C-alpha positions in Angstrom: 37.3 -50.2 18.9 38.0 -46.7 20.0 41.1 -46.0 22.7 40.7 -45.7 26.1 41.8 -43.3 28.5 42.2 -42.3 32.3 38.9 -40.9 32.8 39.6 -40.0 36.7 42.9 -37.9 35.7 40.9 -36.0 33.0 38.3 -35.3 35.7 41.1 -34.2 38.3 41.6 -31.5 36.3 39.0 -29.7 37.5 40.5 -30.0 41.4 43.7 -27.8 39.8 43.9 -24.2 41.4 44.0 -21.7 38.9 46.9 -18.8 39.4 48.5 -15.9 37.8 50.0 -18.4 35.4 46.5 -18.4 34.0 46.3 -15.5 31.9 42.7 -15.9 30.6 41.8 -15.3 34.1 41.5 -12.4 36.2 43.2 -12.0 39.9 39.4 -12.5 41.7 40.2 -16.2 40.1 42.9 -17.0 42.0 43.5 -19.5 44.2 40.3 -21.0 43.2 39.8 -24.2 41.6 38.6 -25.1 38.1 35.6 -26.3 39.2 35.0 -23.9 41.9 35.5 -20.9 39.1 33.0 -22.9 37.0 30.3 -23.4 39.7 29.9 -19.4 39.9 29.0 -19.3 36.3 31.4 -16.5 35.4 30.4 -14.5 32.4 32.8 -13.2 29.6 32.6 -9.6 31.0 34.6 -11.1 34.1 37.3 -11.9 32.0 40.0 -10.0 30.6 41.4 -9.0 27.6 43.1 -10.2 25.1 41.4 -13.6 25.4 41.1 -17.2 23.1 37.7 -18.7 24.0 36.2 -21.7 22.6 32.6 -22.6 21.8 30.9 -25.5 23.6 28.3 -25.9 20.8 30.9 -25.4 18.2 33.4 -28.3 19.7 30.4 -30.8 20.1 29.1 -30.1 16.5 32.8 -30.6 15.1 33.8 -33.6 17.0 30.2 -35.3 15.9 30.4 -34.3 12.5 33.8 -35.6 11.7 33.1 -38.5 13.9 30.0 -39.0 11.9 31.7 -38.6 8.5 34.4 -41.3 8.9 32.0 -44.0 10.0 30.1 -43.0 6.9 33.1 -43.4 4.5 34.7 -46.6 6.0 37.6 -45.0 7.3 39.0 -44.5 11.1 40.2 -41.5 13.0 43.5 -40.9 15.1 42.9 -37.1 16.0 46.3 -35.5 16.3 46.4 -34.3 19.6 49.1 -32.0 18.9 46.8 -29.4 17.7 44.8 -28.7 21.2 47.6 -31.1 23.6 44.4 -30.9 25.5 43.7 -34.2 27.5 40.0 -33.1 27.9 39.5 -32.7 24.4 41.0 -35.9 23.1 38.3 -37.6 25.7 36.0 -35.8 23.8 37.1 -37.5 20.6 37.7 -40.6 22.3 34.2 -40.5 23.1 33.3 -40.1 19.8 34.6 -43.3 18.5 38.3 -42.2 17.8 40.5 -44.8 17.3 43.7 -43.8 18.8 45.5 -39.9 19.4 48.0 -39.0 17.1 51.0 -36.9 18.7 54.5 -35.7 17.4 57.0 -36.3 19.6 58.2 -38.1 22.7 57.3 -35.1 24.8 53.7 -34.9 23.5 53.7 -38.9 24.4 54.2 -38.7 27.8 51.0 -36.4 28.1 49.0 -38.8 26.5 50.4 -41.6 29.1 49.5 -39.2 31.9 46.0 -39.3 31.1 46.0 -43.3 29.9 45.6 -42.7 26.3 46.1 -46.4 25.5 46.6 -45.9 21.7 49.0 -43.7 20.1 50.4 -43.0 17.0 53.5 -40.6 17.0 53.4 -39.3 13.3 57.3 -38.6 13.3 60.5 -40.9 13.5 61.9 -41.3 17.2 65.5 -41.4 16.8 66.8 -40.8 20.4 68.1 -43.6 22.5 66.9 -42.2 25.4 63.2 -41.5 23.9 63.5 -45.2 22.8 64.3 -46.8 25.8 61.4 -44.7 27.6 58.9 -46.2 25.1 60.2 -49.6 25.7 59.7 -49.2 29.0 56.1 -48.3 28.8 55.3 -50.8 26.7 56.6 -53.2 28.9 55.0 -51.4 32.4 51.5 -51.7 30.3 50.1 -54.2 28.1 47.1 -52.4 27.4 49.2 -49.4 25.6 49.6 -49.3 22.3 52.2 -47.0 20.4 53.5 -46.4 16.5 56.1 -44.7 15.4 57.0 -43.8 11.8 60.5 -44.5 9.9 61.4 -42.8 6.6 65.2 -44.4 6.1 67.0 -47.5 6.9 68.9 -45.3 9.0 66.2 -44.4 11.2 65.5 -48.4 11.6 68.8 -48.9 12.5 69.1 -46.4 15.2 65.8 -48.0 16.7 66.6 -51.3 16.9 70.0 -50.5 18.1 68.6 -48.6 20.7 65.9 -51.0 21.8 68.2 -54.0 21.3 70.3 -52.8 24.3 67.3 -52.5 26.4 64.5 -54.6 26.2 65.0 -58.7 26.8 64.4 -61.5 24.2 60.6 -61.8 23.7 59.8 -57.9 24.5 56.7 -56.4 22.8 58.0 -55.1 19.6 57.5 -51.5 18.6 55.6 -51.1 16.1 56.6 -49.2 12.9 54.7 -47.4 9.7 57.1 -47.1 7.0 56.6 -43.2 5.9 56.6 -42.6 2.1 56.7 -38.9 1.2 56.3 -36.9 -2.2 58.5 -34.5 -4.4 57.8 -31.0 -3.0 56.8 -32.5 0.4 58.2 -32.9 4.0 59.7 -35.7 5.0 58.9 -39.5 4.0 60.5 -41.7 1.7 60.7 -40.8 -2.0 60.2 -43.3 -4.5 58.6 -46.9 -3.9 62.2 -48.7 -3.8 63.6 -46.5 -0.7 60.0 -47.3 0.8 60.3 -51.2 0.0 63.9 -51.2 1.5 62.9 -49.3 4.7 60.0 -52.0 5.5 62.6 -54.7 4.8 64.5 -53.4 7.5 61.9 -53.2 9.7 61.2 -56.5 9.0 64.6 -57.9 9.6 65.0 -55.7 12.9 64.0 -58.4 16.0 62.7 -55.7 18.3 60.7 -54.0 15.6 57.6 -54.9 13.9 56.2 -53.7 10.5 52.8 -52.4 11.0 52.0 -50.1 7.6 52.5 -47.4 5.7 51.6 -43.6 6.5 52.4 -40.2 5.0 51.3 -36.6 5.0 49.0 -35.2 1.9 48.7 -31.6 3.4 52.5 -30.8 2.5 52.1 -31.7 -1.2 49.3 -29.0 -2.1 47.9 -25.7 -0.5 44.8 -25.4 -2.2 41.9 -26.8 -3.2 41.9 -26.1 -7.0 41.6 -29.3 -9.4 45.2 -29.4 -9.9 46.1 -29.6 -6.7 43.7 -31.7 -5.6 44.5 -34.6 -8.2 48.4 -34.0 -7.0 47.0 -35.0 -3.6 45.5 -38.3 -4.8 48.8 -39.0 -6.8 50.7 -39.0 -3.7 48.3 -40.9 -2.2 48.0 -43.7 -5.0 51.4 -43.9 -4.4 51.0 -44.5 -0.7 48.9 -47.4 -1.5 51.3 -48.9 -4.1 53.7 -49.2 -1.4 51.3 -50.8 1.2 50.2 -53.4 -1.5 53.7 -54.2 -2.0 54.5 -55.2 1.3 53.9 -58.4 3.3 53.2 -58.4 6.9 53.5 -60.9 9.8 50.2 -62.9 9.9 47.6 -61.6 12.5 49.0 -58.0 11.6 46.0 -55.6 10.4 48.1 -53.4 8.5 47.5 -49.7 9.0 47.4 -47.1 5.9 47.6 -43.3 7.7 47.0 -40.4 6.2 44.8 -37.3 6.2 44.9 -33.9 8.2 42.2 -31.5 8.2 42.6 -30.3 4.6 42.0 -33.0 2.2 40.4 -35.9 4.3 38.0 -36.4 1.3 40.8 -37.1 -1.1 42.2 -39.6 1.6 38.8 -41.5 1.9 38.4 -41.3 -1.8 41.7 -43.2 -2.6 42.6 -45.2 0.3 39.3 -46.4 2.0 39.2 -49.1 -0.3 42.2 -50.8 0.8 39.9 -51.7 3.9 38.2 -54.5 1.5 41.7 -55.9 1.5 42.2 -56.2 5.4 43.7 -52.7 6.1 42.7 -50.5 8.2 42.7 -46.4 6.8 43.3 -44.0 9.7 43.0 -40.3 9.2 44.6 -37.9 11.6 42.6 -34.7 11.5 43.2 -32.5 14.3 42.3 -28.8 13.5 39.0 -29.7 12.7 38.0 -30.1 16.1 37.8 -25.8 16.4 37.8 -25.5 12.4 38.1 -21.3 12.1 37.4 -18.7 9.9 40.4 -18.3 7.7 42.3 -21.0 6.6 40.5 -24.2 7.1 37.0 -22.6 6.5 38.6 -21.9 2.8 40.3 -25.5 2.6 38.3 -27.9 4.8 35.9 -30.6 2.7 33.5 -29.2 4.9 34.3 -25.8 5.2 32.5 -23.0 3.7 32.5 -24.1 0.1 32.5 -28.0 0.8 33.5 -30.6 -1.4 32.2 -33.6 0.0 28.9 -34.6 1.8 28.1 -34.1 5.0 27.6 -31.1 7.8 29.6 -28.1 7.7 32.0 -27.6 10.4 31.6 -24.6 12.3 34.2 -22.5 14.1 34.6 -22.9 17.5 37.5 -20.3 18.3 37.5 -16.7 18.7 39.7 -14.0 20.1 38.8 -10.8 21.9 40.6 -8.1 22.0 40.4 -4.4 23.2 41.3 -0.9 21.8 44.1 0.7 23.6 44.9 3.9 21.6 43.8 5.4 19.1 47.1 7.3 17.8 45.6 8.8 14.6 42.6 8.8 12.5 41.7 5.7 11.3 44.0 3.7 13.4 43.5 1.8 16.2 45.9 -0.1 18.6 44.6 -3.3 20.3 45.9 -5.1 23.5 46.7 -8.6 21.8 49.7 -9.8 19.3 51.5 -12.7 18.4 52.0 -14.0 21.7 48.0 -14.2 22.2 46.4 -15.0 18.6 47.8 -16.7 15.8 49.0 -15.1 12.8 50.5 -17.2 10.3 48.2 -17.8 7.9 45.8 -15.1 8.3 45.5 -12.1 10.8 42.7 -11.4 13.3 39.4 -11.2 11.5 37.3 -8.4 13.4 33.4 -9.8 13.6 31.2 -8.3 16.5 31.1 -5.4 18.8 30.2 -6.3 22.2 28.1 -3.9 24.4 29.6 -0.8 25.8 26.7 -1.1 28.9 23.8 -3.0 30.0 20.9 -3.1 27.4 22.8 -2.8 24.7 23.2 -5.9 22.2 26.4 -7.1 20.3 26.2 -6.2 16.8 28.1 -7.0 13.7 30.8 -4.9 12.3 32.1 -3.9 9.1 35.1 -2.0 7.2 37.9 -3.1 9.8 41.1 -4.8 8.9 43.7 -6.1 11.6 46.8 -5.2 9.2 49.9 -6.0 11.5 50.7 -7.4 15.0 53.5 -6.9 17.0 54.3 -9.5 20.3 51.7 -7.8 22.2 49.9 -5.4 20.4 47.7 -5.2 16.8 47.4 -2.6 14.5 43.2 -2.0 13.4 42.3 0.4 10.3 39.0 1.4 10.5 36.7 3.7 8.5 36.3 7.4 10.1 32.7 7.1 10.4 32.9 4.3 12.5 32.3 5.3 16.2 35.1 3.2 17.7 36.8 4.6 20.7 39.6 3.3 23.6 38.0 0.9 25.7 35.8 -0.8 22.9 35.8 -4.7 23.1 35.5 -6.6 19.7 35.3 -10.4 19.2 37.8 -11.2 16.3 37.5 -14.7 14.1 40.9 -16.5 13.9 42.7 -18.9 11.6 44.9 -21.9 12.2 44.1 -23.7 15.3 47.3 -25.1 15.6 48.9 -21.9 16.3 46.0 -20.5 18.3 45.9 -23.0 21.2 49.7 -23.1 22.1 49.6 -19.8 23.5 47.2 -20.6 26.2 47.4 -22.5 29.5 43.9 -22.2 30.3 41.3 -21.9 27.8 37.7 -20.7 28.8 34.8 -22.7 26.8 31.7 -20.6 26.5 28.1 -21.3 26.2 27.4 -19.3 23.0 30.1 -16.8 21.5 27.4 -14.7 19.3 25.6 -13.7 23.0 26.1 -10.4 24.3 27.6 -11.9 28.1 28.2 -15.7 27.3 28.7 -18.0 30.4 31.8 -19.8 30.8 30.7 -23.3 31.0 34.3 -25.1 31.1 38.2 -24.4 31.2 40.5 -26.5 29.1 44.1 -26.9 30.1 46.8 -27.4 27.3 49.9 -28.8 28.1 52.6 -27.1 25.8 55.4 -26.9 27.7 
């Protein structure tokens, strides 16, 4: 059963006023509510650059595509909400059948609680006594709320139990804990079966905790899609499965076995889905898929440009819009977007289209242009001498890595067609990164 959320709270986002804090919107819109802005059906040409936009049909396609893929492969999905930190987008994922929402820390959990998300996995250890006590209070206040946290050391278990034991009454709902299994060269996670088993034993012995399964992150194990890298991922997942099969759970617990970012989810299904026949619930945590991209995930996703699994391909659903502000030397143009505006950690923005300069013209593809560098608020574009690029021209650029795109924008316009001459803004998505 998919998790629930507070639909009224999500709908109330439309009642918020936009202001100078929202860099995606011009001064003419300040003081209006989101609903009022959308009622006027503004077009892209009414918005300033630099800009990040989302594609309405692209988002819908991607949400439906992965939901369908998970159902067909016998796994469930708890999308990693830290990618977007947008309750309105979480709602789309939950409406499509997502089992829950994954988050990275207690602050993000606070956002989820504000919007009534009923089932959350924190893909991390929580070791702050203040946060552990707050989570205990949330569990006590709302019987419909469920949360899971991870532990990769006995010390982590000891901290959680000490903080909770001093705060909750006997008989209080326990905190569900997943044993995090790591791999050599990976990030967090217990190294070795014996360490993982010791953590599980500590959880089982803790009166205010409950052993609820195992989890891990295979995305830190490999960074490519060659067969050697994929086998490294599969080997890690087999170790994860072996730890799960070595554990004993309390009666009535449906153990969760969770892995799967947006790069190797087909490997996760291949190795872990059979565990569902033994009573486990296998949960993917893919997050970047909702926006996909024109860079890293286009190359690496199992449903990317060169799919490694069956199913519809994902489509890039985020784009940047930049404007040429200077041409200081031949073949070099400076544009008005930088590291504060667009992602740059996996790939630099990729020029795709030139927007019309005047009525009656149409968008057209661009060739030979390359973004070579980005400063905080500027970007460097190299282009052939025979390309008629001038100051004031506006370009659409493809982007790479959604996780470092959404965090730069408090309010993101959603457009009806990113390939149109002048798309219509059909939604404004509010994010909560701070």
